[in-house]
C-alpha positions as CSV (number, residue, x, y, z in Angstrom):
1,M,0.0,0.0,0.0
2,N,1.2,3.5,-0.9
3,I,2.4,5.1,2.4
4,Y,0.3,8.3,1.7
5,L,-2.8,6.2,1.1
6,F,-2.1,4.4,4.4
7,F,-1.8,7.6,6.3
8,M,-4.9,9.0,4.7
9,V,-7.0,6.0,5.8
10,V,-5.5,6.1,9.3
11,I,-6.1,9.8,9.7
12,L,-9.7,9.6,8.4
13,I,-10.6,6.7,10.8
14,G,-8.6,8.2,13.7
15,D,-10.3,11.6,13.4
16,A,-13.7,10.0,13.3
17,L,-12.9,7.8,16.4
18,A,-11.6,10.8,18.3
19,Q,-14.8,12.7,17.5
20,W,-17.0,9.7,18.6
21,L,-15.1,9.5,21.9
22,V,-15.5,13.2,22.6
23,D,-19.2,13.1,21.7
24,H,-19.7,10.0,23.9
25,L,-18.0,11.7,26.9
26,N,-20.2,14.8,26.2
27,V,-23.4,12.8,26.5
28,K,-22.2,10.9,29.5
29,R,-21.7,14.1,31.3
30,L,-25.4,15.0,31.2
31,R,-27.1,15.4,34.6
32,T,-30.8,15.5,35.4
33,D,-30.6,18.3,38.0
34,I,-31.0,21.8,36.6
35,P,-27.9,24.0,37.3
36,E,-28.4,26.6,40.0
37,A,-28.1,29.5,37.7
38,F,-31.0,28.3,35.5
39,R,-33.4,27.3,38.2
40,G,-36.6,29.3,37.6
41,V,-35.6,29.8,34.0
42,Y,-35.6,26.2,32.9
43,D,-38.5,24.0,34.0
44,A,-38.0,20.3,34.5
45,D,-39.7,19.3,31.3
46,K,-37.9,21.8,29.1
47,Y,-34.5,20.8,30.6
48,K,-35.3,17.2,30.0
49,T,-36.1,18.1,26.4
50,S,-32.8,19.9,25.9
51,Q,-31.0,16.7,27.0
52,E,-33.0,14.5,24.7
53,Y,-32.2,16.9,21.9
54,L,-28.5,16.6,22.6
55,R,-28.6,12.8,22.8
56,E,-30.6,12.5,19.6
57,S,-28.5,15.0,17.6
58,T,-25.3,13.3,18.8
59,R,-26.6,9.9,17.7
60,F,-27.5,11.4,14.3
61,D,-24.1,13.1,14.0
62,S,-22.3,9.8,14.9
63,L,-24.3,7.9,12.2
64,R,-23.6,10.6,9.6
65,S,-19.9,10.5,10.5
66,L,-19.8,6.7,10.3
67,V,-21.4,6.6,6.9
68,T,-19.3,9.5,5.6
69,V,-16.0,8.0,6.7
70,T,-16.9,4.5,5.5
71,V,-17.9,5.8,2.0
72,V,-14.8,8.1,1.8
73,V,-12.4,5.3,2.9
74,A,-14.0,2.8,0.5
75,F,-13.9,5.4,-2.3
76,L,-10.3,6.1,-1.6
77,V,-9.1,2.4,-1.3
78,M,-11.1,1.2,-4.3
79,G,-9.8,3.9,-6.6
80,G,-12.8,6.2,-6.8
81,F,-10.6,9.3,-7.1
82,G,-8.8,7.7,-10.0
83,W,-12.1,7.0,-11.7
84,V,-13.3,10.6,-11.3
85,D,-9.9,11.8,-12.6
86,G,-10.3,9.5,-15.6
87,M,-13.6,11.1,-16.4
88,A,-12.2,14.6,-16.1
89,R,-9.1,13.8,-18.2
90,G,-11.4,12.2,-20.8
91,L,-12.5,15.7,-21.9
92,G,-9.0,16.4,-23.2
93,W,-8.6,19.8,-21.5
94,G,-5.6,21.4,-19.8
95,M,-4.6,20.9,-16.2
96,I,-6.6,23.7,-14.6
97,P,-9.9,23.0,-16.4
98,T,-9.4,19.3,-15.8
99,G,-8.9,20.1,-12.1
100,L,-12.1,22.2,-12.0
101,V,-14.1,19.3,-13.5
102,F,-12.4,16.9,-11.0
103,A,-13.4,19.1,-8.1
104,G,-16.9,19.7,-9.5
105,L,-17.6,16.0,-9.8
106,L,-16.4,15.4,-6.2
107,V,-18.7,18.2,-5.0
108,V,-21.7,16.7,-6.8
109,L,-20.9,13.2,-5.3
110,S,-20.5,14.7,-1.9
111,T,-23.7,16.6,-2.2
112,F,-25.7,13.5,-3.2
113,M,-24.2,11.6,-0.2
114,S,-25.0,14.3,2.3
115,L,-28.4,15.3,1.0
116,P,-30.4,12.5,2.8
117,F,-28.8,13.5,6.1
118,S,-29.5,17.2,5.5
119,V,-33.2,16.5,4.7
120,Y,-33.6,14.3,7.8
121,E,-31.9,16.8,10.1
122,T,-34.0,19.7,8.8
123,F,-37.4,18.1,8.4
124,S,-37.3,15.4,11.1
125,L,-34.9,16.1,13.9
126,E,-35.2,19.9,14.0
127,Q,-38.9,19.7,13.2
128,R,-39.6,17.4,16.2
129,Y,-37.9,19.8,18.6
130,G,-39.8,22.8,17.2
131,F,-36.9,24.5,15.5
132,N,-37.6,24.0,11.8
133,R,-39.4,26.6,9.7
134,T,-37.7,25.8,6.4
135,T,-40.1,24.8,3.6
136,P,-39.1,22.3,0.9
137,G,-38.9,25.3,-1.5
138,T,-36.5,27.2,0.7
139,F,-34.4,24.1,1.3
140,A,-34.1,23.5,-2.4
141,G,-33.4,27.1,-3.2
142,D,-30.6,27.3,-0.5
143,L,-29.1,24.1,-1.9
144,L,-29.0,25.4,-5.5
145,R,-27.7,28.8,-4.5
146,S,-25.0,27.2,-2.4
147,L,-23.9,24.9,-5.2
148,L,-23.8,27.9,-7.6
149,L,-21.7,30.0,-5.2
150,T,-19.4,27.0,-4.7
151,A,-19.0,26.6,-8.4
152,I,-18.2,30.3,-9.0
153,L,-16.2,31.2,-5.9
154,G,-14.6,27.8,-5.5
155,G,-13.8,27.7,-9.2
156,I,-12.0,31.1,-9.0
157,L,-10.1,30.1,-5.9
158,L,-9.0,26.7,-7.2
159,S,-8.0,28.1,-10.6
160,T,-5.9,30.8,-8.8
161,I,-4.1,28.3,-6.6
162,L,-3.4,25.8,-9.5
163,W,-2.2,28.7,-11.7
164,F,0.4,30.0,-9.3
165,F,1.6,26.6,-8.2
166,S,2.0,25.5,-11.8
167,S,3.6,28.6,-13.2
168,A,5.5,30.4,-10.4
169,G,8.0,27.8,-9.4
170,S,9.3,27.7,-5.9
171,W,7.6,31.0,-5.1
172,G,4.2,29.7,-6.1
173,W,3.0,29.0,-2.6
174,L,3.8,32.5,-1.5
175,I,2.1,34.2,-4.4
176,A,-0.9,31.9,-4.1
177,W,-1.1,32.8,-0.4
178,G,-1.2,36.5,-1.1
179,A,-3.8,36.0,-3.8
180,V,-6.0,33.8,-1.6
181,V,-5.8,36.3,1.3
182,A,-6.8,39.2,-1.1
183,F,-9.7,37.1,-2.4
184,Q,-10.9,36.3,1.1
185,A,-10.7,40.0,2.0
186,F,-12.7,40.9,-1.1
187,L,-15.4,38.3,-0.1
188,L,-15.5,39.8,3.4
189,L,-16.2,43.2,1.9
190,I,-18.9,42.1,-0.5
191,A,-20.6,39.3,1.5
192,P,-22.9,41.5,3.6
193,T,-24.3,43.3,0.6
194,V,-24.0,40.7,-2.2
195,I,-23.9,37.1,-0.9
196,F,-25.9,37.1,2.4
197,P,-28.9,38.8,0.8
198,L,-29.2,35.9,-1.6
199,F,-30.3,33.8,1.4
200,N,-31.9,36.2,3.8
201,K,-33.8,39.5,3.7
202,F,-32.1,42.4,5.5
203,T,-34.4,45.1,6.7
204,P,-33.2,48.3,8.4
205,L,-34.2,48.3,12.0
206,E,-37.6,50.1,12.2
207,E,-38.2,53.2,14.3
208,G,-39.2,52.5,17.9
209,A,-37.9,52.0,21.5
210,L,-35.3,49.5,20.4
211,K,-33.8,51.6,17.7
212,A,-33.8,54.7,20.0
213,A,-32.0,52.7,22.8
214,I,-29.5,51.3,20.3
215,E,-28.8,54.7,18.8
216,D,-28.4,56.3,22.3
217,Y,-25.9,53.5,23.2
218,A,-24.0,54.0,19.9
219,R,-23.7,57.8,20.5
220,K,-22.2,57.2,24.0
221,Q,-19.7,54.7,22.6
222,E,-19.0,56.9,19.5
223,V,-19.8,53.9,17.2
224,S,-21.3,54.3,13.7
225,L,-24.2,51.9,13.2
226,R,-25.1,52.7,9.6
227,G,-25.5,49.0,8.9
228,L,-28.0,47.9,11.6
229,F,-30.5,45.4,10.2
230,T,-33.1,42.8,11.1
231,I,-32.6,39.5,9.4
232,D,-35.5,37.1,8.7
233,G,-34.0,34.1,10.6
234,S,-37.5,32.9,11.3
235,K,-37.7,31.9,7.6
236,R,-35.6,28.8,8.5
237,S,-35.5,28.3,12.2
238,T,-36.9,29.5,15.6
239,K,-33.3,29.7,16.9
240,A,-32.1,33.2,17.7
241,N,-28.8,34.9,17.0
242,A,-27.0,38.1,16.1
243,Y,-23.7,38.7,14.3
244,V,-21.4,41.3,12.7
245,S,-20.2,40.8,9.2
246,G,-18.1,42.8,6.7
247,L,-15.3,45.3,7.1
248,G,-15.2,49.1,7.5
249,R,-18.1,51.0,6.0
250,W,-19.5,47.8,4.6
251,K,-19.9,46.3,8.1
252,R,-23.4,45.1,9.1
253,I,-24.8,44.2,12.4
254,A,-27.7,41.7,12.0
255,L,-30.3,40.9,14.7
256,F,-32.4,37.9,14.0
257,D,-36.1,38.6,14.1
258,T,-36.5,35.6,16.4
259,L,-34.1,37.4,18.8
260,I,-36.1,40.6,18.7
261,E,-39.3,38.7,19.3
262,K,-38.1,37.1,22.6
263,H,-36.0,39.7,24.3
264,T,-36.5,43.0,26.1
265,V,-34.9,46.2,24.9
266,P,-32.2,46.2,27.6
267,E,-31.3,42.6,26.7
268,L,-31.1,43.4,23.0
269,V,-28.9,46.4,23.6
270,A,-26.7,44.2,25.7
271,V,-26.5,41.6,22.9
272,L,-25.6,44.4,20.4
273,A,-23.1,45.8,22.8
274,H,-21.4,42.4,22.8
275,E,-21.1,42.5,19.0
276,V,-19.8,46.1,19.2
277,G,-17.3,44.9,21.7
278,H,-15.8,42.5,19.2
279,A,-15.2,45.5,16.8
280,K,-14.0,48.0,19.4
281,L,-11.6,45.5,21.1
282,G,-10.0,44.6,17.8
283,H,-11.1,41.0,17.8
284,I,-12.1,41.0,14.2
285,R,-8.6,42.2,13.1
286,K,-6.9,39.7,15.4
287,M,-8.9,36.8,14.0
288,L,-8.2,37.9,10.5
289,A,-4.5,38.1,11.3
290,V,-4.6,34.6,12.7
291,S,-6.4,33.4,9.6
292,V,-3.8,34.9,7.3
293,L,-1.0,33.3,9.2
294,T,-2.6,29.8,9.4
295,T,-3.3,30.0,5.6
296,G,0.3,30.8,5.0
297,V,1.5,27.8,7.1
298,M,-0.9,25.5,5.1
299,F,0.3,26.8,1.8
300,Y,4.0,26.4,2.7
301,L,3.4,22.8,3.8
302,L,1.3,22.2,0.6
303,S,4.3,23.3,-1.5
304,I,6.5,20.7,0.3
305,F,4.0,17.9,0.0
306,L,3.3,18.6,-3.7
307,S,7.0,17.9,-4.5
308,Q,6.9,14.5,-2.8
309,P,6.7,11.4,-5.1
310,G,3.8,9.2,-4.4
311,L,1.4,11.8,-3.0
312,I,-0.8,11.9,-6.1
313,E,-0.7,8.1,-6.5
314,G,-1.8,7.8,-2.9
315,L,-5.1,9.4,-3.9
316,G,-5.4,6.7,-6.6
317,V,-4.7,9.3,-9.4
318,S,-2.2,8.8,-12.2
319,P,0.8,11.1,-11.9
320,E,1.0,11.4,-15.7
321,P,0.8,15.0,-16.9
322,V,-2.4,16.6,-17.9
323,G,-1.4,18.8,-20.8
324,D,1.9,20.4,-19.7
325,H,1.6,19.9,-16.0
326,R,1.3,17.3,-13.3
327,P,-2.2,16.8,-11.9
328,L,-1.7,19.2,-9.0
329,Y,-5.4,19.3,-8.3
330,A,-5.1,15.7,-7.0
331,G,-2.2,16.7,-4.8
332,L,-4.4,19.4,-3.2
333,F,-7.1,16.9,-2.3
334,A,-4.5,14.4,-1.0
335,F,-2.9,17.1,1.1
336,G,-6.3,18.2,2.5
337,L,-6.8,14.6,3.9
338,L,-3.2,14.4,5.3
339,A,-3.4,17.8,6.9
340,T,-6.5,17.0,8.9
341,P,-4.5,16.6,12.2
342,L,-2.8,19.9,11.7
343,Q,-6.0,21.7,10.8
344,R,-7.6,20.2,13.9
345,A,-4.7,21.5,16.1
346,L,-4.9,25.0,14.5
347,S,-8.7,25.1,15.1
348,I,-8.1,24.2,18.8
349,V,-5.8,27.2,19.1
350,V,-8.2,29.5,17.2
351,N,-11.2,28.4,19.2
352,A,-9.3,29.1,22.5
353,L,-8.6,32.6,21.3
354,S,-12.2,33.0,20.2
355,R,-13.4,31.9,23.6
356,K,-11.2,34.5,25.2
357,H,-12.6,37.1,22.9
358,E,-16.2,36.2,23.9
359,Y,-15.4,36.7,27.6
360,E,-13.9,40.1,26.7
361,A,-16.9,41.1,24.6
362,D,-19.2,40.1,27.4
363,A,-17.3,42.2,29.9
364,F,-17.3,45.1,27.4
365,A,-21.1,44.9,27.0
366,A,-21.6,44.8,30.8
367,H,-19.3,47.8,31.4
368,T,-20.6,50.0,28.6
369,T,-24.3,49.3,29.2
370,G,-24.1,49.2,33.0
371,A,-26.7,46.3,32.7
372,V,-24.9,43.1,33.7
373,D,-28.2,41.5,34.7
374,A,-29.7,42.2,31.2
375,M,-26.7,40.5,29.6
376,I,-27.1,37.5,31.9
377,D,-30.9,37.3,31.2
378,A,-30.3,37.4,27.5
379,L,-27.8,34.5,27.7
380,K,-30.2,32.5,29.8
381,K,-33.1,33.1,27.3
382,L,-30.9,32.2,24.4
383,S,-29.8,29.0,26.1
384,V,-33.4,27.9,26.9
385,D,-34.8,28.8,23.5
386,N,-32.0,27.0,21.6
387,L,-31.9,24.0,24.0
388,T,-28.2,24.7,24.6
389,N,-26.2,22.0,26.4
390,L,-25.3,23.7,29.7
391,T,-22.8,21.0,30.9
392,P,-20.5,20.1,27.9
393,H,-17.5,17.9,28.6
394,P,-14.3,19.9,28.8
395,A,-12.9,17.8,25.9
396,K,-15.8,18.9,23.7
397,V,-15.2,22.5,24.7
398,W,-11.5,22.3,24.1
399,L,-11.9,20.5,20.7
400,E,-14.9,22.4,19.2
401,Y,-16.3,25.3,21.1
402,S,-15.6,28.8,19.7
403,H,-17.8,30.2,22.6
404,P,-17.4,29.4,26.3
405,P,-20.1,27.2,27.8
406,M,-23.1,29.3,28.9
407,L,-22.7,28.5,32.6
408,E,-19.1,29.8,32.5
409,R,-20.1,33.0,30.6
410,I,-22.8,33.7,33.1
411,A,-20.5,32.9,36.1
412,A,-17.9,35.3,34.7
413,L,-20.5,38.1,34.3
414,A,-21.8,37.4,37.8
415,R,-18.3,37.8,39.2
416,L,-17.9,41.0,37.3
417,A,-21.1,42.3,38.7
418,E,-20.1,41.4,42.3
419,G,-16.7,43.1,41.8
420,E,-18.4,46.3,40.6
421,R,-20.8,46.2,43.6
422,A,-17.8,45.7,45.9
423,E,-16.1,48.7,44.4
424,G,-19.2,50.7,44.8
425,R,-19.4,49.8,48.5
426,T,-15.8,50.9,49.1
């Protein structure tokens, strides 16, 4: 067996087993007693429902992972990638268009494999727990728009990478890195006004008590809120959220309509203050810098792996040239599989930084609004409405969570409030 093929199989299976173990520990950690901070907020039946939701969604994710890994490993070992490559080469095109066809066929196959799981998750699992509001028409429209965007944006990105790696010699990885970073920055700029509106309707926040309170807060913090919108999240789910997207004057703050429906004005101002905190504290710039650096590391390693004999054959693809170049597109996919452990390690570091930022944004919101209790109440309501797991296993948090567990966020805010009260007494 080709050594690269061996490691691809081991990594795929090992990553799936590690995920299964963490999920198993996460479910085993569930307790029937309601945490002290949520007594009076969660009733016994609702809390039991949240735990049933976690168990069922975990079982579903485990099944999906088992099927996915089994199919991918079988496809890999039995020469499926070579078969797809043969179809792409049969068109007689150059290396880059052949690579685009190769990637496109794999996306289509992956979509067909994942589609039954997506349908079940949306229309059965989420439906049973009262979350789903997606219609079959909306689901189909989202799928088609996502595939179209993947074809356009993914095609541009893949073509750019293949072009520089095939034509710029030893400096190809560095130029490709710069090009990809520029492309990502461009997407960040246009996404709020071009891409996101393809899926959701953004409506400027209407006049009223909420807008007046938000504008008053913004004036005090000297923050421009030209891009403050309500998003029709209820079109797909009852779950509530808020987020900031874009850069500079293209930045948008979006409040889900489901969030506005269920929260008081002070709570909504606190939620918005949390999002403002991310911008004011430089979190967005820091995460962008981390993304740029990690992308550079991955491109440098990719340049090393692409020069290794046997990498492309490990994917089951012939190393024979396509036109004037080796099939570098196959090397990209092989490297993606081999780099899974490194990507996982980098995500752990990035998630740890993100959790730190969430604590800081919470504290910013509490300080600037002077309403710690409103922030705590908002977090509690979000937890109950979204059936959030209040007691995740530390391994699950360490491996996957970009936000701290709700109990820890609330405890940190409570300590902050107690500290401020102590300072007031002195």
